[in-house]
C-alpha positions in Angstrom: 28.3 7.7 -76.1 28.1 9.0 -72.5 28.0 5.4 -71.3 31.7 4.8 -72.6 34.1 4.2 -70.0 36.6 6.9 -72.0 35.5 9.5 -74.3 38.1 11.3 -76.2 37.9 14.9 -77.7 40.2 15.2 -80.9 40.8 18.7 -81.6 41.8 19.1 -85.2 40.4 15.9 -86.3 40.5 16.3 -89.9 44.3 16.8 -90.1 47.0 14.5 -90.6 47.8 14.0 -86.9 44.1 14.3 -85.6 42.7 11.7 -88.3 45.3 8.9 -87.3 44.6 9.4 -83.5 40.9 9.1 -84.3 41.4 6.0 -86.4 43.5 4.3 -83.4 41.0 5.2 -80.8 38.2 3.8 -82.7 39.9 0.5 -83.3 40.6 0.0 -79.7 37.0 -0.7 -79.1 36.5 0.9 -75.8 36.5 4.6 -76.5 33.9 7.0 -77.7 35.2 9.6 -80.0 34.4 13.3 -80.7 36.1 14.9 -83.5 36.5 18.6 -83.4 37.2 20.6 -86.8 36.0 23.5 -88.9 34.8 21.0 -91.4 33.2 18.5 -89.1 32.2 15.0 -90.5 30.2 12.2 -90.9 29.5 10.0 -88.1 31.1 6.3 -88.1 30.6 3.8 -85.3 32.0 5.0 -82.2 32.9 8.3 -83.8 31.0 11.5 -84.4 32.2 14.9 -85.3 31.3 18.5 -84.3 32.0 21.7 -86.6 33.4 24.5 -84.5 35.5 27.6 -85.0 38.2 27.1 -82.4 38.9 30.8 -82.6 35.5 31.9 -81.8 35.6 31.7 -77.8 31.7 31.8 -78.1 31.1 28.9 -80.6 33.6 26.8 -78.4 31.8 27.6 -75.3 28.5 26.5 -76.8 29.6 23.4 -78.7 32.5 22.0 -76.6 30.8 23.1 -73.4 28.2 20.5 -73.8 30.6 17.8 -74.0 30.4 16.7 -70.3 31.4 13.1 -71.1 34.8 13.8 -72.3 37.5 12.3 -70.2 40.6 12.7 -72.5 41.5 15.8 -74.7 43.7 15.3 -77.8 44.7 18.6 -79.0 46.2 18.5 -82.7 44.7 21.7 -84.1 47.0 24.2 -86.0 46.6 27.4 -87.9 49.1 28.5 -90.2 50.2 32.1 -90.6 53.2 33.8 -92.7 55.7 34.4 -89.8 56.6 32.8 -86.4 55.2 35.6 -84.4 51.8 35.6 -86.0 51.6 31.8 -85.3 51.3 32.4 -81.5 48.1 34.4 -81.0 45.6 31.9 -83.2 47.4 28.8 -81.9 47.4 29.6 -78.2 43.8 31.1 -78.5 42.6 27.7 -79.9 44.0 25.7 -77.0 42.8 28.3 -74.5 39.3 28.4 -76.0 39.0 24.5 -75.9 40.3 24.2 -72.3 38.4 26.7 -70.7 35.1 25.3 -72.5 35.5 21.9 -71.5 37.2 21.7 -68.1 34.2 23.3 -66.2 31.9 20.9 -67.5 34.0 17.6 -67.9 34.0 16.2 -64.3 35.7 13.2 -65.3 38.5 14.7 -67.2 41.6 12.7 -66.9 44.2 14.0 -69.5 45.0 16.7 -71.9 47.4 15.9 -74.9 49.2 18.5 -76.5 50.8 17.9 -80.1 54.1 19.9 -80.6 57.0 19.4 -82.8 60.8 20.0 -83.1 60.0 23.9 -83.3 60.3 23.6 -79.6 64.0 23.0 -80.1 64.4 25.7 -83.0 64.6 23.2 -85.7 62.8 25.4 -87.9 65.1 28.4 -87.4 68.6 26.8 -88.2 71.3 24.5 -86.9 70.2 23.2 -83.5 71.5 20.9 -80.7 71.1 17.4 -82.0 70.0 14.9 -80.9 67.4 17.1 -79.3 66.2 16.2 -75.9 63.0 17.0 -73.9 65.1 18.8 -71.2 66.9 21.1 -73.6 66.5 24.5 -72.8 64.0 26.7 -74.8 64.9 29.2 -77.5 64.1 32.9 -77.7 60.4 33.5 -78.4 58.1 33.7 -80.3 57.1 30.0 -80.1 53.4 29.1 -80.0 54.5 25.3 -78.9 56.0 26.7 -75.8 53.4 29.2 -74.8 50.7 26.3 -75.3 52.8 24.0 -72.8 53.1 26.8 -70.2 49.5 27.5 -70.1 48.6 23.8 -69.8 51.2 23.4 -67.0 49.9 26.2 -65.2 46.2 25.2 -65.6 47.0 21.9 -64.4 48.4 22.8 -61.0 46.2 21.3 -58.1 44.1 19.5 -60.7 43.3 15.8 -61.0 43.8 15.7 -64.6 47.5 15.6 -66.2 48.9 16.5 -69.3 51.4 15.3 -72.1 53.4 16.9 -74.8 54.0 15.0 -77.9 56.9 16.0 -80.2 57.1 14.2 -83.5 59.5 15.0 -86.3 57.9 15.7 -89.8 54.7 13.6 -89.7 53.9 11.5 -92.8 50.2 9.8 -93.5 47.1 10.4 -95.4 45.4 13.7 -95.3 44.0 16.2 -97.6 44.0 20.0 -97.5 46.5 20.5 -94.8 49.6 22.9 -94.9 52.1 20.2 -93.7 52.1 17.0 -95.7 55.3 15.9 -96.7 54.4 12.5 -98.2 51.9 13.9 -100.3 54.5 16.5 -101.7 56.8 14.0 -102.7 54.0 11.6 -104.0 52.6 14.5 -106.3 56.0 15.7 -107.4 57.2 12.4 -108.2 53.9 11.5 -110.2 54.2 14.7 -112.1 57.7 14.2 -112.9 56.8 10.8 -114.2 53.7 12.1 -116.2 56.2 14.8 -118.0 58.8 12.0 -118.6 61.3 13.4 -116.1 63.7 11.8 -113.7 63.2 12.4 -110.1 65.4 15.4 -108.9 65.7 16.4 -105.5 64.7 20.1 -105.3 66.2 21.3 -102.0 69.2 22.8 -100.8 72.4 20.8 -102.1 73.7 20.4 -98.7 70.3 19.3 -97.3 70.8 16.2 -99.4 73.4 14.7 -97.1 72.2 15.7 -93.8 70.6 13.3 -91.1 66.9 13.7 -90.8 64.0 11.6 -89.5 60.3 11.2 -89.8 57.4 10.2 -87.7 54.7 7.8 -89.2 51.3 9.2 -88.6 49.9 5.8 -87.4 52.8 5.3 -85.0 52.2 8.9 -83.8 48.6 8.2 -83.2 49.6 5.0 -80.9 52.0 7.0 -79.2 49.8 9.8 -78.2 47.1 7.7 -76.9 49.9 5.6 -74.9 51.0 8.8 -73.2 47.5 9.8 -72.6 46.6 6.6 -70.9 50.0 5.6 -69.2 50.9 6.8 -65.6 54.3 7.2 -66.7 53.2 9.5 -69.3 51.7 12.0 -66.7 52.9 15.7 -67.1 55.9 14.7 -69.5 57.0 15.8 -72.8 58.1 13.1 -75.4 60.0 13.0 -78.7 58.2 10.5 -81.0 59.9 9.4 -84.1 60.2 6.3 -86.3 63.3 5.2 -84.7 65.7 5.4 -87.5 67.7 8.4 -89.3 68.4 8.6 -93.0 69.9 10.9 -95.5 67.8 12.1 -98.7 70.9 10.9 -100.7 69.9 7.5 -99.7 66.5 7.7 -99.5 65.8 9.6 -102.7 66.8 6.9 -105.1 64.7 4.3 -103.1 61.6 6.7 -103.4 62.3 7.2 -107.2 62.2 3.4 -107.8 58.8 3.2 -106.0 57.6 5.5 -108.9 59.6 3.7 -111.6 61.7 6.6 -112.0 65.3 7.4 -112.8 67.4 9.8 -110.5 69.0 13.0 -111.9 71.3 15.0 -109.7 69.7 17.4 -107.2 68.7 20.7 -108.7 67.4 23.6 -106.0 64.0 24.3 -107.2 61.5 26.3 -105.0 58.4 24.1 -105.3 56.2 26.8 -104.4 57.2 28.3 -107.6 57.9 25.5 -110.0 54.6 23.7 -109.1 52.4 27.1 -109.2 51.4 26.5 -112.6 50.7 22.7 -112.7 47.0 22.9 -111.6 46.2 22.2 -115.5 48.4 19.1 -115.6 46.8 17.8 -112.4 43.5 18.2 -113.8 44.6 16.4 -117.1 46.2 13.4 -114.9 42.9 13.1 -113.2 41.0 12.5 -116.5 43.8 10.4 -118.0 44.2 8.0 -115.0 40.7 8.2 -113.5 41.9 9.6 -110.3 39.7 10.9 -107.5 38.7 14.4 -108.3 40.5 16.2 -105.5 41.2 20.2 -106.2 45.0 20.8 -106.8 45.1 23.0 -103.6 44.2 20.0 -101.6 47.0 17.9 -102.5 49.6 20.7 -102.4 51.8 21.6 -99.4 54.6 22.9 -101.6 55.5 25.6 -99.1 55.9 22.8 -96.5 58.1 20.8 -98.9 60.3 23.7 -99.6 60.9 24.2 -95.9 61.7 20.3 -95.0 63.9 20.1 -98.3 65.9 23.4 -97.0 67.3 22.0 -93.9 71.1 21.9 -94.6 71.6 20.7 -91.0 70.9 17.4 -89.0 67.3 17.4 -87.7 67.2 14.5 -85.2 65.9 14.0 -81.5 66.5 11.4 -78.9 63.4 9.2 -78.6 64.7 7.2 -75.8 62.6 8.8 -72.9 59.3 7.2 -74.4 61.0 4.0 -74.7 62.2 3.9 -71.0 58.6 4.9 -70.1 57.2 1.9 -71.8 56.5 2.8 -75.5 58.7 0.5 -77.8 57.1 0.7 -81.3 59.1 1.6 -84.2 58.8 2.0 -87.9 61.2 1.3 -90.9 61.0 4.8 -92.9 61.5 3.4 -96.0 58.6 1.0 -95.5 56.6 3.9 -94.3 57.1 5.8 -97.6 56.1 2.7 -99.5 52.9 2.0 -97.5 52.0 5.7 -97.8 52.3 5.7 -101.5 50.6 2.4 -102.1 47.7 3.9 -99.9 47.4 7.0 -102.2 47.3 4.8 -105.1 44.5 2.7 -103.5 42.6 5.9 -103.1 43.3 7.1 -106.5 45.0 10.2 -105.3 48.0 9.2 -107.6 48.4 7.0 -110.5 
């Protein structure tokens, strides 16, 4: 791997974002890829994995500090916590630990990519200025995304390497055991509705059904992230990355229902974290009945995240034109994205 022209260190390689960054890099043919995660992973082709506790400074120093061949860092790790303030220390510490371990040894370091999101704009707090733009003023802290970027900006001054900050909307793709996975929320909720002979009801706030929202396909995000890390026009910039279309759940929900051969009933506010809490026996029965892959219920459940997204009774959209002006022109139709993800989940025998 040391003979590769470009060697990527993907931090959070088993998450929904990191997994797709790894897959895209591996498909390009001229990258060596090292994936960092708590779980590690099996090597495949140009990809190898390292298990590391990113919150343990010494573990990072020992394991990351030996990776002198790294030229690009893609940071997509995330630690969930109950409150916004509690998110700051662990998520900032993981980035600091990785950078402090890799920078002194990687003499050929060219770029550090930071994965962010619309939390930078306060999208998680309530109605915010839309469409959000990368130049918008930050909101009152705490906000770990802002602290992480400030750390990178300060660290990069006077250095040969550059940074980029990637800001997707809700990311949709395949991953298991992650706290933020909306496509899995919808797929499992719809599959269970069908199993119980129920129509598909939108479970969020009534006003959220008619607000504008957008998504970011994980595969598109992987390509955009690598583009920003390797383009001269991506140096020291933040970029909103989304599919390029907007929609309302009132329009998309019936289309999703048809993908599962379900009827649609009027929306009914139901906190998924509550109503799906007792569904593990149903899930296990579905595994047996339909011959599904034996994934634990906790690994396919992101109900708290689904509740958060379905509670947004305000527009959640951002301007993606800066990336287009800089040279990234790809886009994805969101309806087709959902259909493709659900078909993939069926191929993997995650859902019937």
